[in-house]
ROSE-4610 file (N, C-alpha, C; in Angstrom, 1 decimal, always signed):
// ROSE-4610
residu = [X/X/X/X/X/X/X/X/X/X/X/X/X/X/X/X/X/X/X/X/X/X/X/X/X/X/X/X/X/X/X/X/X/X/X/X/X/X/X/X/X/X/X/X/X/X/X/X/X/X/X/X/X/X/X/X/X/X/X/X/X/X/X/X/X/X/X/X/X/X/X/X/X/X/X/X/X/X/X/X/X/X/X/X/X/X/X/X/X/X/X/X/X/X/X/X/X/X/X/X/X/X/X/X/X/X/X/X/X/X/X/X/X/X/X/X/X/X/X/X/X/X/X/X/X/X/X/X/X/X/X/X/X/X/X/X/X/X/X/X/X/X/X/X/X/X/X/X/X/X/X/X/X]
num = [1/1/1/2/2/2/3/3/3/4/4/4/5/5/5/6/6/6/7/7/7/8/8/8/9/9/9/10/10/10/11/11/11/12/12/12/13/13/13/14/14/14/15/15/15/16/16/16/17/17/17/18/18/18/19/19/19/20/20/20/21/21/21/22/22/22/23/23/23/24/24/24/25/25/25/26/26/26/27/27/27/28/28/28/29/29/29/30/30/30/31/31/31/32/32/32/33/33/33/34/34/34/35/35/35/36/36/36/37/37/37/38/38/38/39/39/39/40/40/40/41/41/41/42/42/42/43/43/43/44/44/44/45/45/45/46/46/46/47/47/47/48/48/48/49/49/49/50/50/50/51/51/51]
x = [-211.3/-210.0/-209.3/-208.3/-207.8/-206.9/-207.0/-206.1/-204.6/-204.3/-201.4/-201.1/-200.9/-199.9/-200.1/-200.1/-200.3/-199.5/-199.0/-197.9/-198.8/-198.5/-198.6/-200.0/-200.6/-201.6/-201.0/-201.5/-201.6/-200.7/-199.4/-198.8/-199.3/-199.6/-199.6/-200.7/-201.8/-203.3/-203.2/-202.3/-202.1/-201.5/-199.8/-199.4/-200.2/-200.8/-201.9/-203.0/-203.3/-204.9/-204.2/-203.0/-202.4/-202.1/-201.3/-200.9/-202.6/-204.1/-204.6/-205.4/-204.7/-205.3/-204.5/-203.1/-201.6/-202.7/-203.4/-203.5/-204.6/-205.5/-206.7/-206.3/-205.5/-205.4/-204.5/-204.0/-203.1/-203.8/-205.5/-205.7/-207.1/-207.2/-207.8/-206.9/-204.7/-204.6/-204.1/-204.6/-203.9/-205.9/-206.9/-207.6/-208.2/-208.1/-207.9/-207.1/-205.8/-204.7/-205.0/-205.8/-206.1/-207.8/-208.4/-209.9/-210.5/-209.9/-209.9/-210.1/-209.1/-207.8/-208.6/-209.4/-210.3/-211.8/-212.4/-213.8/-212.9/-211.8/-211.8/-210.9/-210.1/-209.4/-209.8/-210.4/-210.4/-209.5/-208.8/-208.4/-208.9/-208.9/-209.9/-209.4/-208.1/-208.0/-207.6/-207.7/-207.9/-209.7/-210.4/-211.3/-212.8/-211.8/-212.0/-211.6/-210.3/-210.2/-211.1/-211.9/-212.3/-214.1/-214.4/-215.5/-215.6]
y = [-24.3/-24.5/-25.7/-25.0/-26.1/-27.6/-28.8/-28.9/-28.8/-29.5/-29.4/-28.1/-27.4/-27.2/-25.5/-25.1/-24.2/-22.8/-22.1/-20.8/-20.0/-19.5/-19.0/-19.6/-20.6/-20.8/-22.0/-22.4/-22.8/-24.3/-24.3/-25.7/-27.0/-27.0/-28.2/-29.1/-27.9/-28.7/-29.1/-28.3/-28.9/-30.1/-30.4/-31.5/-32.5/-32.6/-33.7/-33.9/-32.9/-33.0/-33.5/-34.2/-34.3/-35.7/-36.2/-37.6/-38.6/-37.4/-38.3/-38.9/-38.2/-38.0/-39.2/-39.0/-40.7/-42.0/-41.1/-43.3/-43.7/-42.9/-42.4/-43.5/-42.7/-43.4/-44.5/-45.2/-46.1/-47.5/-47.3/-48.3/-48.5/-47.5/-47.2/-49.1/-48.4/-49.9/-50.4/-51.1/-52.2/-53.4/-52.8/-53.0/-52.8/-52.2/-52.7/-53.7/-53.5/-54.7/-56.5/-56.2/-57.8/-57.6/-57.4/-57.4/-58.7/-59.5/-60.5/-61.3/-60.9/-62.4/-62.2/-61.5/-61.0/-61.6/-61.9/-62.7/-63.9/-64.8/-66.0/-66.2/-65.8/-66.2/-64.7/-64.1/-62.7/-62.8/-61.2/-61.1/-60.1/-60.2/-59.0/-58.2/-57.8/-56.8/-55.9/-55.9/-55.6/-55.4/-56.6/-55.8/-55.0/-54.7/-53.7/-52.1/-52.6/-51.5/-50.6/-52.0/-51.9/-51.4/-51.3/-50.7/-49.9]
z = [-178.9/-178.9/-179.7/-180.5/-181.5/-180.9/-181.5/-180.7/-181.8/-180.9/-181.9/-181.1/-181.7/-181.1/-180.3/-179.1/-178.3/-178.3/-178.3/-177.5/-176.7/-175.2/-174.2/-174.1/-174.1/-173.2/-173.0/-171.0/-170.1/-171.1/-170.8/-171.6/-170.7/-169.7/-168.8/-168.9/-169.9/-169.9/-171.2/-172.1/-173.7/-173.4/-173.0/-172.8/-172.4/-171.3/-170.6/-171.9/-172.8/-173.5/-174.6/-174.6/-176.5/-175.7/-174.2/-174.2/-174.4/-173.8/-173.5/-174.9/-176.2/-177.4/-177.8/-176.9/-178.1/-177.5/-175.8/-174.5/-175.9/-176.0/-176.3/-178.8/-179.2/-180.7/-180.2/-178.9/-179.3/-178.9/-177.8/-177.8/-178.7/-179.9/-180.9/-181.9/-182.3/-182.8/-182.3/-180.4/-180.5/-180.5/-180.5/-181.0/-182.2/-183.3/-184.3/-184.5/-184.6/-184.6/-183.9/-183.2/-182.7/-182.8/-183.0/-183.2/-183.3/-184.2/-184.4/-183.9/-183.1/-182.2/-181.3/-180.1/-179.6/-179.6/-180.6/-181.1/-180.6/-181.1/-181.3/-179.7/-179.0/-177.8/-177.0/-175.9/-175.6/-174.7/-174.0/-173.3/-172.8/-171.4/-170.2/-170.2/-170.3/-169.8/-171.4/-172.8/-173.7/-173.7/-173.3/-174.0/-173.6/-171.8/-170.8/-171.8/-172.5/-173.1/-174.2/-174.4/-175.8/-175.1/-174.3/-174.0/-173.7]
């Protein structure tokens, strides 16, 4: 099933899948932006996300 806009298919499910993708992308961006800082000054909550 291709990701992106789906028409006539369970809209609720599509929205949930898209939200998961958005959250994953945001987490990856946080890890990427703060990767160097995490090595020097780790924040437990961000490390948990990274695992």
